[in-house]
C-alpha positions as CSV (number, residue, x, y, z in Angstrom):
1,M,2.0,-23.6,13.3
2,A,3.8,-26.2,11.2
3,L,0.5,-27.1,9.5
4,R,-0.1,-23.4,8.7
5,N,3.4,-23.0,7.2
6,S,3.1,-26.1,5.1
7,M,-0.4,-25.2,3.8
8,E,0.0,-21.6,2.9
9,P,2.2,-21.9,-0.3
10,F,-0.7,-24.0,-1.7
11,I,-3.5,-21.8,-0.4
12,Y,-2.0,-18.6,-1.7
13,S,-1.4,-20.1,-5.1
14,H,-3.4,-18.6,-8.0
15,D,-3.6,-21.9,-9.9
16,Y,-4.9,-24.4,-7.3
17,P,-7.5,-26.8,-8.8
18,K,-11.1,-25.7,-8.8
19,K,-12.1,-28.6,-6.5
20,W,-10.0,-27.1,-3.7
21,V,-11.7,-23.7,-3.8
22,R,-14.3,-24.6,-1.2
23,F,-11.5,-25.8,1.1
24,A,-9.5,-22.7,0.5
25,K,-12.5,-20.5,1.3
26,F,-13.0,-22.3,4.6
27,W,-9.3,-21.8,5.4
28,F,-9.6,-18.0,4.9
29,Q,-12.8,-17.9,6.9
30,L,-10.8,-19.4,9.8
31,K,-8.1,-16.8,9.2
32,A,-10.6,-14.0,9.2
33,L,-12.1,-15.2,12.5
34,W,-8.6,-15.4,14.0
35,R,-7.8,-12.0,12.7
36,W,-10.9,-10.5,14.3
37,F,-10.1,-12.1,17.6
38,R,-6.4,-11.2,17.4
39,V,-6.9,-7.4,17.0
40,Q,-9.4,-7.0,19.8
41,K,-8.0,-4.6,22.4
42,P,-7.8,-7.0,25.3
43,V,-6.1,-9.6,23.1
44,T,-3.6,-7.1,21.8
45,R,-2.7,-6.0,25.3
46,L,-2.0,-9.6,26.1
47,M,-0.2,-10.7,23.0
48,G,1.2,-7.5,21.6
49,Y,0.7,-6.1,18.1
50,Q,0.1,-8.5,15.2
51,Y,2.1,-6.8,12.5
52,Q,5.0,-4.4,12.1
53,A,6.5,-2.9,9.0
54,A,9.4,-4.7,7.3
55,D,12.5,-2.6,7.6
56,D,14.1,-3.8,4.4
57,L,11.2,-3.1,2.0
58,L,10.0,0.3,0.8
59,E,7.2,1.6,-1.5
60,I,7.6,5.1,-2.8
61,D,4.5,6.9,-4.1
62,I,6.1,9.5,-6.3
63,T,2.9,10.9,-7.6
64,Y,-0.9,10.8,-7.0
65,Q,-1.6,11.8,-10.6
66,C,-3.1,9.0,-12.6
67,N,-4.4,8.6,-16.2
68,L,-6.7,5.7,-15.2
69,K,-8.9,6.5,-12.2
70,C,-9.9,3.1,-11.0
71,N,-12.8,2.3,-8.7
72,N,-11.7,1.6,-5.1
73,C,-8.2,2.9,-5.6
74,N,-6.3,2.6,-2.3
75,R,-4.4,5.8,-3.0
76,S,-7.6,7.8,-3.7
77,S,-6.3,8.8,-7.1
78,A,-9.8,8.5,-8.5
79,Q,-11.9,9.5,-5.5
80,A,-9.7,12.6,-4.7
81,P,-7.7,13.3,-7.9
82,D,-4.6,15.2,-7.4
83,K,-1.4,16.0,-9.3
84,K,0.7,16.0,-6.2
85,H,4.3,14.8,-6.7
86,I,7.1,13.9,-4.4
87,G,10.1,16.2,-4.8
88,L,13.4,15.2,-6.1
89,E,15.0,16.6,-2.9
90,E,13.0,14.1,-0.8
91,I,14.3,11.2,-2.9
92,S,17.9,12.5,-2.6
93,Q,17.5,12.8,1.2
94,F,16.2,9.3,1.4
95,V,19.2,8.0,-0.5
96,E,21.6,9.9,1.7
97,D,19.8,8.8,4.9
98,S,19.9,5.1,3.7
99,L,23.6,5.3,3.0
100,C,24.4,7.1,6.3
101,Q,22.3,4.6,8.3
102,H,23.9,1.7,6.4
103,R,20.3,0.7,5.7
104,S,20.2,-2.5,3.6
105,W,17.1,-2.6,1.4
106,R,15.9,-5.8,-0.2
107,K,13.3,-4.2,-2.5
108,I,12.1,-0.7,-3.4
109,R,8.9,-0.3,-5.4
110,I,8.1,3.0,-7.2
111,L,4.4,3.6,-7.5
112,G,1.6,6.2,-7.8
113,G,-0.9,7.1,-9.0
114,E,0.9,6.4,-12.3
115,P,4.6,6.8,-11.7
116,T,5.5,7.4,-15.3
117,L,3.6,10.7,-15.2
118,H,6.1,12.2,-12.7
119,P,7.9,15.1,-14.5
120,E,11.2,14.2,-12.9
121,L,11.0,10.4,-13.2
122,N,14.4,10.1,-14.9
123,E,16.1,12.2,-12.2
124,I,14.4,10.1,-9.4
125,L,15.6,6.9,-11.1
126,S,19.2,8.3,-11.2
127,E,19.1,9.0,-7.5
128,L,17.8,5.6,-6.7
129,H,20.4,4.0,-8.9
130,R,23.0,5.3,-6.4
131,L,21.5,2.9,-3.9
132,K,21.5,0.1,-6.5
133,I,25.3,0.7,-7.1
134,A,25.9,0.6,-3.3
135,Q,23.7,-2.5,-2.9
136,P,23.9,-4.6,-6.1
137,D,21.4,-7.2,-4.8
138,L,18.7,-4.5,-4.3
139,C,15.7,-4.9,-6.6
140,I,14.2,-1.6,-7.7
141,Q,10.8,-2.0,-9.4
142,L,8.5,0.4,-11.1
143,V,4.8,-0.5,-10.9
144,T,2.7,0.9,-13.8
145,N,-0.8,0.5,-15.2
146,G,0.6,0.3,-18.7
147,Y,-2.4,2.3,-20.0
148,G,-2.1,4.7,-22.9
149,R,0.4,5.9,-25.4
150,R,2.1,8.4,-23.1
151,V,2.7,5.8,-20.4
152,N,4.0,3.2,-22.8
153,T,6.3,5.6,-24.4
154,V,8.0,6.3,-21.0
155,I,8.1,2.5,-20.3
156,S,9.9,1.9,-23.5
157,K,12.7,4.2,-22.4
158,L,13.3,3.0,-18.9
159,P,16.8,1.7,-18.0
160,D,17.6,-2.0,-18.1
161,W,18.5,-2.2,-14.4
162,L,15.0,-1.3,-13.4
163,S,12.4,-4.1,-12.9
164,I,9.0,-3.4,-14.4
165,E,5.6,-4.6,-13.0
166,N,3.1,-3.8,-15.7
167,S,-0.5,-4.6,-14.9
168,A,-1.6,-3.6,-18.5
169,K,-5.0,-2.3,-17.3
170,T,-7.6,-1.4,-20.0
171,D,-10.3,0.5,-18.0
172,S,-11.2,1.9,-14.6
173,I,-13.2,-1.2,-13.4
174,Q,-10.9,-3.5,-11.5
175,P,-12.9,-6.4,-10.1
176,D,-10.0,-7.8,-8.1
177,F,-9.4,-4.6,-6.1
178,G,-10.4,-4.7,-2.5
179,P,-13.0,-2.5,-0.8
180,F,-10.5,0.2,0.4
181,N,-13.2,2.8,1.2
182,L,-15.2,0.5,3.5
183,A,-13.8,2.0,6.7
184,P,-13.6,-0.5,9.7
185,V,-14.6,2.4,12.0
186,D,-18.0,2.3,10.3
187,S,-18.6,-1.3,11.2
188,W,-19.9,-2.7,14.5
189,Y,-17.7,-5.7,13.9
190,H,-14.6,-3.6,14.7
191,K,-16.0,-1.6,17.5
192,F,-13.4,-3.0,19.9
193,S,-10.5,-3.4,17.5
194,D,-7.1,-1.9,18.1
195,Y,-6.1,-0.4,14.8
196,S,-2.5,-0.1,15.9
197,N,-2.1,-3.8,14.9
198,G,-1.9,-2.8,11.3
199,C,-2.1,-5.5,8.6
200,D,0.2,-7.6,6.5
201,I,0.7,-4.8,3.9
202,A,3.3,-3.4,6.4
203,R,5.0,-6.7,6.5
204,T,4.9,-7.7,2.8
205,C,5.2,-4.2,1.3
206,G,7.2,-2.4,3.9
207,L,7.5,1.3,4.7
208,G,5.9,3.9,2.6
209,L,7.6,7.1,1.4
210,T,5.1,9.6,0.0
211,P,4.9,13.4,-0.6
212,Q,3.6,13.6,3.0
213,G,6.6,11.8,4.5
214,Y,7.2,8.2,5.8
215,Y,4.5,5.9,7.0
216,P,4.2,2.2,8.1
217,C,2.8,1.6,4.6
218,A,2.3,3.8,1.5
219,V,-1.5,3.3,1.8
220,G,-1.3,5.1,5.1
221,G,0.4,8.0,3.4
222,G,-2.4,8.2,0.8
223,I,-5.0,8.4,3.6
224,D,-3.0,11.2,5.2
225,R,-2.9,13.0,1.9
226,V,-6.7,13.2,1.7
227,L,-7.1,14.0,5.4
228,N,-4.4,16.8,5.0
229,Q,-2.9,16.0,8.4
230,K,0.7,15.7,7.2
231,N,1.6,13.4,10.1
232,G,4.3,11.4,8.3
233,R,7.9,11.2,9.6
234,Q,9.9,13.7,7.6
235,R,13.2,11.7,7.7
236,L,13.8,8.0,7.3
237,P,12.7,6.4,10.6
238,S,15.1,4.3,12.6
239,G,14.5,0.6,12.7
240,D,12.9,0.7,16.2
241,D,10.2,3.2,15.2
242,E,7.1,1.1,14.6
243,M,5.0,4.1,13.9
244,R,2.0,2.8,15.9
245,D,0.6,6.3,16.1
246,L,0.3,6.4,12.3
247,M,-1.3,2.9,12.2
248,K,-3.8,3.9,14.8
249,S,-4.9,6.9,12.9
250,A,-5.0,5.4,9.4
251,C,-5.9,1.7,9.7
252,G,-9.3,2.4,11.1
253,L,-10.1,4.0,7.7
254,C,-8.5,1.3,5.5
255,G,-10.7,-1.5,4.2
256,R,-7.6,-3.8,4.1
257,F,-7.6,-3.9,7.9
258,R,-10.8,-5.9,7.8
259,D,-9.2,-9.0,6.4
260,G,-5.7,-8.1,7.7
261,H,-4.1,-10.4,5.2
262,Y,-4.0,-11.0,1.5
263,V,-7.0,-13.0,0.1
264,P,-6.6,-14.4,-3.4
265,P,-9.0,-12.9,-6.0
266,K,-10.6,-16.3,-6.6
267,L,-11.7,-16.4,-3.0
268,R,-13.4,-13.0,-2.7
269,P,-16.3,-11.3,-4.5
270,K,-15.6,-9.2,-7.6
271,I,-16.2,-5.5,-7.1
272,L,-17.6,-3.7,-10.1
273,V,-18.6,-0.4,-8.5
274,Q,-17.0,2.1,-6.1
275,Q,-17.8,1.1,-2.5
276,T,-17.7,3.9,0.0
277,S,-18.8,3.9,3.7
278,M,-20.1,7.0,5.5
279,T,-16.8,8.1,7.0
280,W,-15.1,8.1,3.6
281,K,-18.0,10.0,2.0
282,K,-17.5,12.7,4.6
283,I,-13.7,12.7,4.1
284,Y,-14.0,13.1,0.4
285,R,-16.7,15.9,0.7
286,D,-14.4,17.8,3.1
287,W,-11.4,17.3,0.8
288,K,-13.4,18.7,-2.2
289,S,-14.7,21.6,-0.1
290,D,-11.1,22.5,1.1
291,R,-9.9,22.4,-2.5
292,H,-12.6,25.0,-3.6
293,Q,-11.9,27.5,-0.8
């Protein structure tokens, strides 16, 4: 374990020397093998679940509307385009619940879709600023694609207290995205996996608040949106609610479960086209059919 902890800052670095790429790839191949073994049902029963959602991190998907529909979008904003927004009342309720529960947040990220397209963005930021005032060390960050005049006009008017993560995308092909739509349930490799293990998104990104409710991660909320199941918790979950039922239903569809952990772009193949397995093809067909009824 000490060896792993000492090595990972180097392995996860984006600027390690090219001569170390082969070693880094081997390291992640070992991690992938361990991941597969770790999530097998008998091992999970013996060792417990591998990941749980961080209770001091939150991602809020305030809209699924996007002006740049990227291949392999893990919110399905391209594959199942929608102008669905979270309501201001849900944000207000989240703030009230956080204050009443004395919930201490370390970081809250505002995402989409493209969050700057939400018609009540300023009001949402005002509500979240109430938490910032109560918790001065809280980092609130808006994540934007930085694409187009409309988006950049909104960015230029955002308040100074808000942190901005601008990926400055220029087109819908994102080679460094992961294969979100390659569902583990479609692979023999995960025939005996326990999807309730989740992945490190829950640990590194935290809970997800979406128009459908709360989930162990915001990606899970995006999956629920397309499935139209509306299984999310409707109020801020307590710290002892691990939401394993939501992991079990969503993680078998999420391509990130296959690795289970972040793999630096240098160490994985570039993806230039949309990759969609059979289960996802059916999900998107059903979604489009329901929309036209």
